[in-house]
C-alpha positions in Angstrom: -105.2 -95.4 41.7 -108.0 -97.8 41.0 -107.8 -98.2 45.2 -107.6 -94.0 46.0 -110.4 -93.6 43.3 -112.7 -96.1 44.9 -112.3 -95.6 48.3 -112.4 -91.7 47.7 -115.6 -92.3 46.2 -116.7 -94.5 49.2 -116.7 -91.4 51.2 -113.1 -92.5 52.9 -110.3 -89.6 53.4 -107.8 -90.9 50.9 -103.9 -89.2 50.7 -102.0 -90.8 48.2 -98.1 -91.1 48.6 -95.6 -91.2 46.0 -91.9 -91.0 46.9 -91.5 -89.2 43.0 -91.9 -85.9 42.0 -91.3 -86.2 38.2 -93.7 -85.8 35.2 -95.4 -89.1 35.8 -96.3 -88.9 39.6 -97.5 -85.2 38.7 -99.7 -86.6 36.2 -101.7 -89.0 38.4 -101.5 -86.2 41.5 -103.2 -83.9 39.2 -106.1 -86.5 37.9 -106.4 -87.6 41.7 -106.8 -83.9 42.8 -109.4 -83.3 40.5 -111.1 -85.7 42.2 -110.9 -84.5 45.7 -107.9 -86.6 46.9 -105.0 -85.0 48.5 -101.9 -85.9 46.9 -98.4 -86.3 48.6 -95.6 -86.3 46.3 -91.6 -86.7 46.9 -92.2 -88.0 50.5 -93.0 -91.9 51.0 -91.2 -92.5 54.1 -93.4 -91.1 56.6 -97.0 -91.7 57.9 -99.5 -89.1 57.0 -101.0 -87.7 59.8 -104.3 -89.6 61.2 -103.7 -92.4 58.8 -106.1 -95.7 60.0 -104.8 -97.8 57.2 -102.5 -98.1 54.1 -103.8 -99.8 50.8 -99.8 -100.5 48.9 -98.6 -101.1 45.6 -95.5 -103.3 44.7 -93.7 -100.4 44.1 -93.1 -100.5 48.0 -91.0 -103.0 49.3 -91.8 -104.9 52.5 -88.8 -102.9 54.3 -90.4 -99.6 53.2 -89.6 -97.2 55.7 -93.4 -96.1 55.7 -94.5 -99.5 56.6 -92.4 -99.8 59.5 -93.8 -96.4 60.5 -96.8 -98.1 60.3 -95.9 -100.9 62.3 -94.5 -98.4 65.1 -98.4 -96.9 64.8 -100.2 -99.8 64.7 -101.6 -99.2 61.5 -102.4 -102.1 59.3 -101.2 -102.3 55.6 -103.1 -104.2 52.6 -102.9 -104.8 49.3 -105.2 -104.2 46.3 -106.1 -107.5 46.3 -106.9 -107.4 50.0 -109.3 -104.4 49.7 -111.4 -105.8 46.8 -111.8 -109.4 48.8 -113.0 -107.4 51.5 -115.3 -104.8 49.7 -117.2 -108.2 48.1 -120.5 -108.4 48.2 -122.7 -111.3 49.9 -123.3 -112.8 46.6 -119.7 -111.8 45.0 -118.4 -114.6 42.2 -116.1 -116.9 43.3 -112.6 -116.8 42.9 -110.3 -119.0 41.0 -106.9 -118.1 41.3 -103.8 -118.9 39.9 -100.3 -117.9 40.7 -96.6 -119.0 40.0 -93.2 -118.1 38.9 -94.3 -118.4 34.9 -97.7 -119.0 33.3 -100.2 -117.1 35.3 -101.6 -114.9 32.5 -101.8 -117.4 30.4 -103.1 -120.3 32.5 -105.6 -117.5 33.8 -107.1 -116.9 30.2 -107.3 -120.9 29.3 -109.2 -121.0 32.4 -111.7 -118.0 31.3 -112.0 -119.8 28.0 -113.0 -123.0 29.4 -115.4 -121.6 31.9 -117.1 -119.6 28.8 -117.0 -122.8 27.0 -119.1 -123.7 30.0 -121.7 -121.2 30.1 -120.3 -119.2 32.6 -120.1 -115.3 32.5 -116.5 -115.2 33.6 -113.4 -112.5 33.2 -110.0 -113.0 33.4 -108.9 -110.4 36.0 -105.9 -109.5 38.9 -102.6 -109.0 38.0 -103.5 -109.8 34.2 -103.9 -105.8 34.2 -107.6 -105.6 35.2 -108.3 -104.0 38.5 -109.8 -106.3 41.3 -111.8 -103.3 43.3 -113.0 -102.2 40.0 -114.4 -105.9 39.2 -115.6 -106.6 42.9 -117.6 -103.1 42.5 -119.2 -104.2 39.7 -118.0 -101.3 37.2 -118.6 -102.7 33.7 -118.2 -104.9 31.9 -117.2 -106.5 35.1 -120.6 -106.6 36.6 -123.5 -110.2 37.2 -120.4 -112.3 36.7 -120.9 -115.9 38.3 -116.8 -116.5 38.5 -113.5 -115.0 38.3 -110.4 -116.5 36.7 -107.9 -114.4 38.9 -104.3 -113.9 38.0 -101.8 -113.0 41.4 -98.7 -112.0 41.9 -96.3 -112.7 45.1 -96.4 -109.0 45.6 -100.3 -109.4 45.8 -100.6 -112.5 47.5 -97.9 -110.8 50.0 -100.6 -108.4 51.5 -103.7 -110.2 51.5 -104.0 -112.0 55.1 -107.5 -112.4 54.3 -107.9 -114.0 50.9 -109.7 -117.9 50.4 -110.5 -118.4 47.2 -112.6 -121.0 46.1 -110.1 -123.1 44.6 -106.1 -122.1 43.8 -103.1 -123.0 42.0 -99.3 -122.8 42.4 -97.9 -123.4 38.6 -93.9 -123.7 39.8 -91.9 -122.0 42.0 -87.9 -120.7 40.9 -86.4 -117.6 42.2 -87.8 -114.9 41.4 -88.5 -110.8 42.9 -86.0 -112.0 45.6 -84.9 -108.3 45.8 -88.6 -107.8 46.9 -89.2 -110.6 49.2 -85.7 -110.8 50.8 -85.6 -114.6 50.7 -86.7 -117.5 48.1 -88.5 -118.8 51.3 -90.4 -115.2 51.6 -90.8 -115.8 48.0 -92.6 -119.1 48.4 -94.6 -118.5 51.5 -96.3 -115.4 49.7 -97.0 -117.8 46.5 -98.4 -120.2 49.3 -100.8 -117.6 50.4 -103.3 -118.6 47.6 -103.8 -122.2 49.3 -105.3 -120.4 52.3 -108.9 -121.6 53.0 -109.5 -123.3 49.7 -112.5 -124.8 49.5 -112.4 -127.6 46.6 -109.0 -128.1 45.1 -105.7 -127.0 45.8 -103.6 -127.5 42.4 -100.4 -128.5 42.7 -97.3 -129.1 40.0 -96.9 -133.0 40.3 -93.5 -132.5 38.4 -92.2 -130.2 40.9 -88.5 -131.3 41.4 -87.0 -132.9 45.0 -84.0 -131.8 46.5 -83.5 -128.6 44.4 -83.0 -126.2 47.4 -86.9 -124.5 45.9 -89.9 -125.5 47.9 -92.2 -127.4 45.9 -95.7 -126.3 45.7 -97.0 -129.7 46.7 -95.1 -128.7 49.8 -96.7 -125.1 49.9 -100.4 -127.3 49.7 -99.4 -129.5 53.1 -98.8 -126.1 54.7 -101.8 -124.6 54.0 -104.8 -124.0 56.5 -108.0 -125.2 54.0 -111.6 -125.8 54.1 -112.5 -129.3 55.8 -112.8 -131.8 52.4 -110.6 -129.5 50.2 -108.1 -131.7 48.0 -104.9 -131.6 46.8 -105.2 -132.4 43.0 -102.0 -132.6 41.2 -101.0 -132.0 37.5 -98.1 -134.0 35.7 -97.1 -134.3 31.9 -96.8 -138.3 32.9 -99.5 -140.0 33.2 -101.3 -139.2 36.4 -102.1 -140.9 39.1 -105.4 -141.2 41.4 -106.3 -137.2 42.3 -104.3 -135.9 39.3 -104.5 -134.7 35.5 -102.0 -135.7 33.2 -101.7 -137.0 29.4 -101.8 -140.4 28.1 -100.5 -140.7 24.4 -101.6 -137.2 23.2 -104.3 -136.7 25.2 -105.4 -134.8 28.6 -106.8 -137.1 30.9 -108.4 -136.7 34.5 -108.1 -139.0 37.1 -109.2 -136.3 39.8 -113.2 -135.1 39.0 -114.3 -138.4 38.1 -116.4 -141.1 40.7 -113.8 -143.7 40.6 -110.1 -142.2 41.0 -108.7 -145.7 41.3 -109.9 -147.1 38.1 -111.7 -144.3 35.6 -109.9 -141.5 33.9 -111.4 -139.0 31.9 -110.1 -137.9 28.5 -110.4 -133.8 28.5 -108.7 -132.8 25.2 -105.9 -133.6 23.2 -102.3 -132.1 23.0 -103.2 -130.8 19.6 -106.2 -128.0 21.0 -103.5 -126.5 23.0 -101.5 -123.3 21.3 -98.5 -123.7 21.3 -98.0 -127.0 22.1 -95.0 -126.8 24.0 -94.4 -128.7 27.5 -95.1 -126.1 29.5 -97.5 -124.8 27.9 -99.8 -128.2 28.2 -98.6 -127.9 32.1 -100.4 -124.3 32.3 -103.7 -126.2 30.1 -103.6 -129.2 32.6 -103.6 -126.4 35.9 -106.2 -124.5 33.7 -108.4 -127.7 33.4 -108.1 -128.7 36.9 -109.7 -125.5 38.6 -112.4 -125.6 35.9 -113.1 -129.4 36.8 -112.7 -128.4 40.3 -115.7 -125.5 39.7 -118.2 -127.9 37.7 -117.2 -127.6 34.4 -117.9 -130.7 32.3 -114.9 -132.2 29.8 -116.4 -130.9 26.3 -116.1 -127.1 27.8 -112.3 -128.1 28.7 -111.4 -129.5 25.2 -113.3 -126.3 23.6 -112.2 -123.6 25.6 -108.5 -124.8 24.9 -109.3 -124.7 21.6 -110.9 -120.9 21.8 -107.8 -119.8 23.2 -105.4 -117.8 21.8 -102.0 -116.9 23.5 -100.8 -113.5 23.8 -97.6 -111.7 21.7 -94.0 -112.4 22.9 -95.2 -115.6 24.1 -93.2 -118.0 22.0 -94.1 -116.1 19.1 -92.6 -117.5 15.7 -91.9 -114.0 14.1 -90.1 -115.3 10.7 -87.7 -118.0 8.8 -84.8 -116.1 6.9 -82.7 -118.3 5.2 -83.8 -121.4 7.0 -83.1 -120.1 10.5 -86.5 -119.4 12.6 -86.7 -115.9 14.5 -88.7 -116.4 17.7 -89.7 -114.1 20.5 -90.4 -114.6 23.8 -89.5 -111.8 25.6 -92.3 -112.6 28.4 -89.2 -114.8 29.7 -88.6 -112.7 32.1 -86.5 -114.9 34.6 -84.4 -117.8 34.4 -87.7 -120.6 34.9 -89.2 -118.9 32.2 -86.0 -118.9 29.9 -85.4 -122.6 30.7 -88.8 -123.7 29.0 -88.5 -122.0 26.2 -84.6 -122.9 25.2 -85.6 -126.9 26.0 -88.2 -126.4 23.3 -85.9 -126.1 20.5 -82.3 -128.1 19.6 -80.5 -125.8 18.1 -80.3 -122.3 19.4 -78.6 -118.5 19.1 -80.2 -117.2 22.5 -80.5 -113.3 22.8 -80.7 -112.8 26.4 -79.7 -110.2 29.5 -81.1 -106.8 31.0 -82.1 -106.9 34.6 -81.4 -109.9 36.7 -83.7 -109.1 39.6 -81.3 -110.6 42.1 -81.1 -114.6 40.0 -78.3 -116.4 39.0 -77.5 -118.4 35.8 -75.4 -121.1 36.1 -78.2 -123.9 36.3 -80.1 -122.4 33.4 -76.7 -122.3 31.2 -75.8 -125.8 32.5 -79.0 -127.4 31.4 -79.1 -125.0 28.3 -75.3 -125.4 27.3 -75.7 -128.5 24.9 -78.4 -126.4 23.0 -76.2 -123.1 22.2 -75.0 -122.6 18.7 -73.8 -119.3 19.9 -75.4 -116.2 22.5 -75.6 -112.4 22.2 -75.9 -110.6 25.6 -77.3 -106.9 26.2 -78.3 -105.4 28.9 -77.4 -104.0 32.6 -76.8 -107.5 34.2 -75.3 -109.4 31.1 -72.0 -110.0 32.4 -74.0 -112.3 35.0 -74.7 -114.6 32.4 -71.4 -114.1 30.4 -69.5 -115.3 33.5 -72.2 -118.1 33.6 -71.3 -119.3 30.4 -68.0 -118.9 30.7 -68.1 -121.8 33.8 -70.6 -123.8 31.6 -70.2 -123.3 28.2 -66.8 -121.9 27.4 -66.9 -123.1 23.6 -70.1 -121.5 22.9 -69.3 -118.3 21.0 -70.7 -115.4 22.7 -71.1 -111.4 21.1 -71.5 -108.8 24.1 -73.4 -105.6 23.2 -72.0 -103.1 25.2 -74.7 -100.4 23.2 -78.2 -99.8 25.3 -79.9 -97.3 23.1 -82.5 -97.8 20.6 -80.9 -100.0 17.8 -79.1 -102.1 20.2 -81.8 -104.7 19.5 -81.2 -104.2 15.4 -77.8 -105.0 16.3 -78.4 -107.9 18.3 -80.2 -109.3 15.8 -77.6 -108.7 13.2 -74.9 -110.4 15.6 -77.2 -113.6 16.2 -78.0 -113.8 12.5 -73.9 -114.1 11.9 -73.9 -116.8 14.5 -77.0 -119.0 13.3 -76.4 -121.7 10.4 -79.9 -123.1 8.8 -81.9 -125.1 11.2 -81.3 -123.2 14.2 -83.2 -120.8 16.1 -82.6 -117.2 16.8 -84.7 -117.0 20.5 -85.2 -114.2 22.3 -85.9 -115.3 26.0 -84.0 -112.9 27.9 -84.0 -114.7 31.4 -84.2 -110.7 32.9 -86.5 -107.8 33.3 -86.7 -105.3 30.4 -86.6 -102.0 32.2 -83.2 -101.2 32.2 -83.1 -100.7 28.2 -87.3 -100.8 27.4 -90.6 -99.5 28.8 -91.7 -103.2 29.2 -91.2 -107.0 27.9 -93.7 -105.9 25.4 -91.7 -103.0 23.6 -88.5 -105.4 23.7 -90.5 -107.9 22.0 -91.9 -105.5 19.6 -88.1 -104.0 19.0 -87.2 -107.9 18.2 -89.8 -108.5 16.2 -89.0 -105.1 13.9 -85.2 -106.1 13.5 -86.2 -109.4 12.4 -88.8 -108.3 9.6 -86.1 -105.8 8.4 -83.8 -108.6 8.1 -86.5 -110.7 5.9 -87.5 -107.7 4.1 -83.7 -107.0 3.1 -83.4 -110.4 2.2 -86.5 -110.5 0.5 -88.2 -113.0 2.3 -92.2 -112.6 3.6 -92.5 -112.7 7.1 -95.9 -113.9 9.6 -96.9 -114.3 12.9 -97.9 -117.6 15.1 -96.7 -119.6 17.6 -93.6 -121.4 16.7 -93.8 -125.6 17.4 -91.2 -126.8 19.5 -88.7 -129.8 18.6 -90.5 -133.2 20.0 -89.7 -134.6 23.0 -88.2 -131.7 25.1 -89.4 -130.9 28.2 -89.4 -127.7 30.7 -88.9 -130.2 33.8 
């Protein structure tokens, strides 16, 4: 929609194509047609006559017949990010770009807080829900910005061949969206595009494990074609080496953007300045700090920005404690990598999991998390895949299998989890799957969990409170 509106406003002859013909597509079509845009519903396979350029959305896979027709006709295909990049003016704000399997939104929000603390005019934009097309056209409130904190998905990067950020970061890599990209290699290659043409810093995860079958973020840096003088900057939860940011005795330190990297380290903040101070969130903060430092932000602004940051809902959010059992909503854990980080934060868990697997497998996740599992409640379309992994790697863990998919399913999942839990346990919604089989989105799934927990607490005579759960000490996502 933003691309069609912007191109029409700029004088292009636009045809909007949607393979659907239901209420949603018709509502969008009516809005576009009122502006003078041609709309074609029910046919997303053939190329409209006279097409010179396709601007696509993530709903179209690279294997779409429409793109095959475009290739045969010599018509280029761009995504919304590519269009926005090419539409920038000569004095456009630089982009500090973030991608990764998990943590993108949190890191971009942290980065924006740090940049604001440094007195810079900025905004968190892109895949976070703010159209980059509106931003580069300087639509209010995105006019006259100094720098952009940009979240980019693998879908967006796949269709953005010209993108050249000031600096970029890949937070982590784990199998995800393989049904769209076709392979782990293609998914990683799309993520790696964020490093192309970087000017100052390519920020990578120095804690990536080797020999896992998954490319390391540092390998993507090595493969990138960057501006002469651009540096590889690592971040680690351990003591940093030169040209890295890391953690020493609870302090975030910088050994990358200091005068003498061999002998000096600059204190940036304390882990207590980060909410929540879970290991994976500390890693997010280090990545945000690295990008900010690459842009010249002073150390005090890193500390002040991290203190000002407040995470969105459904990210390790403590909902209530009932009968000595904590209930935590991490509905945003929509893949196995995110769920593993969440499960690693608590010592004894009743896990609520399941949904749409998106081509993922669960053996590694279950094997790593089995010692922490008191019990498991499974729901959703692909729950059987998790059940099979549990049978192989955690056969003694009790499993409740919910077949129902109606609006009361989450309430039953919470009741089943409560029956399995003991005082001191955490009932954790970390589904490791997408939500769209049963819910509109992960927000709705998390809201349903929180509503069920609050109903439970009310029935038991307990009070509830929102906040962020403190993870057990000594546990890491890596």
